[in-house]
DOVEX-752507 format. One record per residue (C-alpha): residue number from 0; residue in one letter; x, y, z. Coordinates in Angstrom, 1 decimal, padded with zeros to 4 digits, m for minus. Example, Ala and Ser with C-alpha at 12.3 -4.5 7.8 and 13.67 -1.06 7.14 Angstrom:
BEGIN
 pos code     xx     yy     zz
   0    A  012.3 m004.5  007.8
   1    S  013.7 m001.1  007.1
// end
This chain:
BEGIN
 pos code     xx     yy     zz
   0    M  082.4 m030.1 m081.4
   1    N  083.8 m031.9 m078.8
   2    V  085.6 m030.4 m075.6
   3    T  089.1 m030.8 m076.9
   4    E  088.1 m028.7 m080.2
   5    A  085.9 m026.0 m077.8
   6    V  089.1 m025.5 m076.2
   7    A  091.8 m025.3 m079.3
   8    A  089.1 m023.2 m080.8
   9    R  089.0 m020.4 m078.0
  10    M  090.7 m017.3 m078.5
  11    S  090.6 m013.7 m077.4
  12    V  088.9 m011.8 m079.6
  13    R  089.3 m008.1 m080.1
  14    A  086.8 m007.3 m083.1
  15    F  083.0 m008.0 m083.3
  16    R  080.1 m007.9 m085.7
  17    P  077.2 m005.8 m084.2
  18    D  074.9 m008.3 m085.4
  19    P  072.8 m009.4 m082.2
  20    V  072.8 m012.6 m079.8
  21    P  069.3 m014.0 m079.2
  22    A  068.0 m013.8 m075.2
  23    G  067.9 m017.6 m075.4
  24    T  071.4 m018.2 m076.4
  25    V  072.6 m016.0 m073.7
  26    R  070.8 m017.7 m071.1
  27    E  071.4 m020.8 m071.9
  28    I  075.8 m020.5 m072.3
  29    L  075.2 m019.0 m068.7
  30    E  073.1 m021.4 m067.3
  31    L  074.7 m024.3 m068.2
  32    A  077.9 m022.9 m067.2
  33    A  076.9 m023.2 m063.2
  34    K  077.5 m026.7 m063.7
  35    A  081.4 m025.6 m063.2
  36    P  083.1 m027.2 m060.1
  37    S  082.8 m024.3 m056.8
  38    G  084.9 m025.6 m053.9
  39    G  081.6 m026.6 m051.3
  40    N  079.5 m025.8 m054.2
  41    L  079.4 m022.5 m053.2
  42    Q  078.7 m020.8 m056.2
  43    P  080.0 m017.2 m055.8
  44    W  079.9 m015.9 m059.1
  45    R  077.0 m013.5 m059.8
  46    V  076.5 m012.8 m063.1
  47    Y  075.0 m009.6 m065.6
  48    A  074.2 m009.6 m069.2
  49    L  074.1 m006.4 m071.2
  50    T  073.2 m005.7 m074.3
  51    G  070.9 m003.0 m076.3
  52    A  070.3  000.5 m074.4
  53    P  072.0 m000.4 m070.9
  54    L  075.3 m001.4 m072.7
  55    E  075.1  001.7 m074.9
  56    A  074.8  003.5 m071.6
  57    L  077.4  002.0 m069.6
  58    K  079.9  002.5 m072.8
  59    A  078.6  006.8 m072.8
  60    E  079.5  006.3 m069.1
  61    V  083.3  004.7 m069.8
  62    R  083.8  007.6 m072.7
  63    S  083.1  010.4 m070.5
  64    N  086.2  009.2 m067.6
  65    P  089.0  008.0 m069.9
  66    L  091.2  008.1 m066.8
  67    G  089.0  005.2 m064.9
  68    E  088.6  005.1 m061.1
  69    P  090.7  003.4 m058.1
  70    P  090.8  000.0 m058.9
  71    E  089.2 m002.5 m056.1
  72    Y  092.3 m005.1 m057.5
  73    D  095.5 m005.3 m058.6
  74    V  095.3 m006.9 m062.0
  75    Y  099.0 m007.9 m062.0
  76    P  101.0 m008.3 m058.7
  77    P  103.4 m004.8 m058.7
  78    N  107.2 m004.8 m060.6
  79    L  105.9 m008.4 m062.2
  80    W  108.9 m010.8 m062.1
  81    D  109.7 m013.1 m065.4
  82    P  108.5 m015.5 m066.4
  83    F  105.2 m013.7 m065.9
  84    R  107.1 m010.0 m067.2
  85    T  108.1 m011.8 m070.6
  86    R  105.0 m013.2 m071.3
  87    R  102.8 m010.1 m070.9
  88    F  105.6 m008.5 m072.5
  89    Q  105.3 m010.7 m075.5
  90    N  102.0 m010.7 m075.8
  91    G  101.6 m006.9 m076.1
  92    E  103.8 m006.8 m078.9
  93    D  102.4 m009.7 m080.9
  94    L  099.0 m007.7 m080.2
  95    Y  099.8 m004.9 m081.3
  96    A  101.7 m006.2 m084.6
  97    T  099.2 m007.6 m086.0
  98    I  097.1 m003.9 m086.2
  99    G  100.7 m002.3 m087.4
 100    I  101.4 m000.3 m083.7
 101    P  104.8  000.2 m083.1
 102    R  105.8  000.7 m079.5
 103    E  106.1  004.1 m079.2
 104    D  103.0  004.9 m080.8
 105    K  101.6  005.5 m077.3
 106    P  098.3  007.6 m078.7
 107    A  097.3  004.3 m080.8
 108    R  098.5  002.1 m077.8
 109    L  096.0  004.2 m075.9
 110    R  093.4  004.2 m078.3
 111    Q  093.4  000.6 m078.7
 112    L  093.0  000.0 m075.1
 113    A  090.0  002.2 m074.8
 114    K  088.3  000.0 m077.3
 115    N  088.1 m002.4 m074.3
 116    G  085.6 m000.2 m072.9
 117    E  083.6 m000.6 m075.9
 118    F  083.8 m004.2 m076.0
 119    F  085.6 m004.0 m079.1
 120    G  082.1 m003.8 m080.7
 121    A  080.3 m007.0 m078.9
 122    P  076.5 m007.2 m078.7
 123    V  076.8 m008.4 m075.1
 124    G  078.7 m007.6 m072.1
 125    L  079.0 m009.9 m069.6
 126    F  080.3 m009.0 m065.8
 127    F  081.2 m011.4 m063.7
 128    C  080.8 m010.6 m059.7
 129    L  081.3 m012.1 m056.4
 130    D  080.3 m011.4 m052.7
 131    R  083.3 m009.3 m051.1
 132    K  083.7 m011.4 m048.0
 133    L  084.6 m014.4 m050.2
 134    G  088.4 m015.4 m050.5
 135    P  090.9 m016.4 m053.1
 136    P  089.4 m019.7 m053.8
 137    Q  086.2 m018.2 m054.9
 138    W  088.0 m015.8 m057.1
 139    A  089.6 m019.1 m058.5
 140    D  085.6 m020.8 m058.7
 141    V  084.5 m017.2 m060.5
 142    G  087.5 m017.9 m063.2
 143    M  086.3 m021.7 m063.8
 144    Y  083.0 m020.5 m064.4
 145    M  083.9 m018.2 m067.2
 146    Q  086.4 m020.7 m068.4
 147    T  082.7 m022.8 m068.8
 148    V  080.8 m020.2 m070.7
 149    M  083.7 m019.1 m073.0
 150    L  083.6 m022.9 m073.8
 151    L  080.0 m022.7 m074.6
 152    A  080.3 m020.0 m076.4
 153    V  082.9 m021.6 m078.5
 154    E  080.5 m024.6 m079.2
 155    R  077.9 m021.9 m080.7
 156    G  079.9 m020.4 m083.0
 157    L  080.2 m017.2 m080.5
 158    D  083.1 m016.1 m079.6
 159    T  084.6 m014.1 m076.4
 160    C  087.6 m011.7 m074.5
 161    A  087.7 m011.7 m070.9
 162    Q  088.5 m008.6 m069.6
 163    E  090.0 m007.4 m066.6
 164    Y  090.0 m004.3 m068.0
 165    W  086.6 m003.8 m066.4
 166    A  088.8 m002.9 m062.8
 167    R  089.6  000.4 m064.1
 168    Y  085.7  000.9 m064.0
 169    P  084.4 m000.5 m060.5
 170    Q  081.9  002.5 m059.7
 171    T  080.8  002.9 m063.2
 172    V  080.0 m000.7 m063.7
 173    A  078.3 m001.2 m060.2
 174    K  076.2  001.9 m060.7
 175    V  075.1  000.7 m063.8
 176    L  074.6 m002.5 m062.2
 177    D  073.1 m001.5 m059.6
 178    L  074.9 m004.2 m057.9
 179    P  074.7 m004.8 m054.0
 180    E  077.1 m002.9 m051.9
 181    D  078.2 m006.4 m050.6
 182    H  079.4 m007.5 m054.1
 183    M  082.5 m006.5 m056.0
 184    L  082.9 m006.8 m059.6
 185    F  086.1 m009.2 m060.5
 186    S  085.9 m009.3 m064.7
 187    G  083.7 m008.2 m068.1
 188    M  083.8 m010.4 m070.8
 189    A  082.5 m009.4 m074.7
 190    L  080.4 m012.1 m076.3
 191    G  079.5 m011.8 m080.2
 192    W  080.7 m013.2 m083.4
 193    R  084.1 m012.1 m084.2
 194    E  084.9 m009.8 m087.5
 195    A  086.7 m012.9 m089.2
 196    D  088.8 m010.5 m091.4
 197    H  090.1 m008.7 m088.7
 198    P  093.9 m008.0 m088.6
 199    I  093.8 m008.3 m084.5
 200    N  091.5 m011.5 m084.5
 201    T  094.3 m013.0 m086.4
 202    L  096.5 m013.4 m082.8
 203    K  096.8 m016.6 m081.0
 204    A  098.4 m015.9 m077.9
 205    A  101.9 m017.9 m077.2
 206    R  101.9 m021.0 m075.2
 207    D  104.8 m022.2 m073.1
 208    P  105.9 m025.7 m073.6
 209    F  104.4 m028.3 m071.3
 210    D  108.1 m029.0 m069.6
 211    A  108.1 m025.3 m068.6
 212    W  105.7 m025.4 m066.1
 213    A  104.7 m028.9 m065.8
 214    E  106.4 m032.2 m064.4
 215    L  105.1 m035.8 m064.3
 216    K  105.9 m038.2 m061.3
 217    G  105.7 m041.4 m061.4
 218    F  104.3 m042.7 m064.4
// end
């Protein structure tokens, strides 16, 4: 598989098989991903991988607190505007349509949202953290690291779902990870093998055409 094929194949999987992922494979992916670029080579990422008992302990904590905690950052700006608002709305509609949940069925939508806290059944939960004193450029560096993780996973036949949902549980995650006080959680990620016949995994999020967001000048 080449890079182009991995980019085309990567998707956000929201139903996983429980089959365990070998520790060596997880470490290989995380270690290779550290080749990702970072400004000044700061390598700002701090990464945790959970499976087995530690992962189950975290899930239990989340189930006991379904309302979550005050987040440390806004995943989306308040009063989101177009075209971003429309893209987010349409993606949500497309997602729930795959599993037959209409917009007016709020309880069913909340139950589906809560599956984030179960990592959608994935056997591995990843968490990406960074020093609180770092700024937006370093957050972007962590994002590049995460994308590298996702592509390396695809190359190995695995799937992922990046989950900023975990911004709703900063205190719980910090406690379970024993995260240093000078660090904060940025995002989680589910890692495992997709449940191939689950309808939710038929969704490939739409992308706007090239001309809507890019220009070539001087070519």
